[in-house]
N, C-alpha and C positions, 0 to 999 in steps of 0.2 A: 481445558485443553492446555497442553504444555507447548513450549516453543518447538520442540521436536515433532509433536503431532501436527502442528501447523506447517512446518517445513516439509514434512512427508506428504501432506495433502497437496501442497503446491507442486512438489516434484511429481506426484502422481498425475496431476492435471497437465503439467508440461509434457509428460510422457516421452522424455528423451529428446524433445525438439528444443534444445537449448539455444539454437541459433534463430529461433522464430523472429521474423521481422516485426518492427514496431515503428509507428510514425515518428517517434522521438529517438530512434536508434538505440534503445535500451539493450544493453548486453546483460542477459539474465544472470549469468555467472558472476558478473561484477556488481550488479545492482541489488540482487537479493541480499537482505541482511538477516541476521539471526533475529527471529521475531521477538519484539520487546514491547511491553505495555507503554503507551504514551497517551497523554490527554490532548484532545483537539477541541477547539471551539467550533460549533456548528455554524457554517456560513449562512444558513437560512434563519438561524435564531441565535444571535450572539450571547444571549443569556444562558444558553445551554451548552454544556461540554460533554464530550463522549470519551470514555476510556476504550481505546482500540489497540489492536496489535499492529505495529509498524512492521511491514514485511519487505518492502522494496523502496529504494530511493533512486530516483532518476540520476542524481549526481551525488553519489555517496561521499565524495571527497569534501565538498563544501555544504552538503545537506540542502542545496537549493533544488529547484525543479519540483516535479510531481513526486508524490509518495503514494504507494499502495498500502492501504490499511485493511485489516480484517476485523469485523464485528462478530465476535464469538456468539453473542446472543441471537443475532439474526442469521448467522451462517453466510454472510455476504461480505464481499470485498467492495472497497470504494476508493476514491481519490482524495488526497489531501495536498495542501501546499503549506509553505511557511510564509507568514506575513512579514511586513517590514520590521516588526519588532522581535522577530524570531520565534513567534508562537505558531503552533500547528493549527491549521484551519481545515476542517473537514468539508469537502466540496459536495459529495453525494455518493450514493451506492450505484454500482454498475453490475452486480451479479457475481459471476465466477471470477477467479483470478485472471484468466485469459481474456474474458470480456472486459475487465477493468484495464488490463494492459493495453488492449486495443482501443479503449476509450480515452486514452491519454491525449 
């Protein structure tokens, strides 16, 4: 998949509801990022890392807060965070993009 394929799939799922509420007050237009590959340590097994697509940052200005990632092989979205050392940590899968957004 290409970044544009992933962005299109997310836009299709959002289906024009760009003001959709979220428990963390995420503004989809501001927080969605151009999908980019990033490596995340698996929180449940720190010896394992995952190459995932980063698609949303809760706080894009300073890269803190939750992140939504996409696992192309599984076709699922999940949550990630940044640890105190600046490394990405994968928290878990939540299903679709909107299910993951609601799971924050």
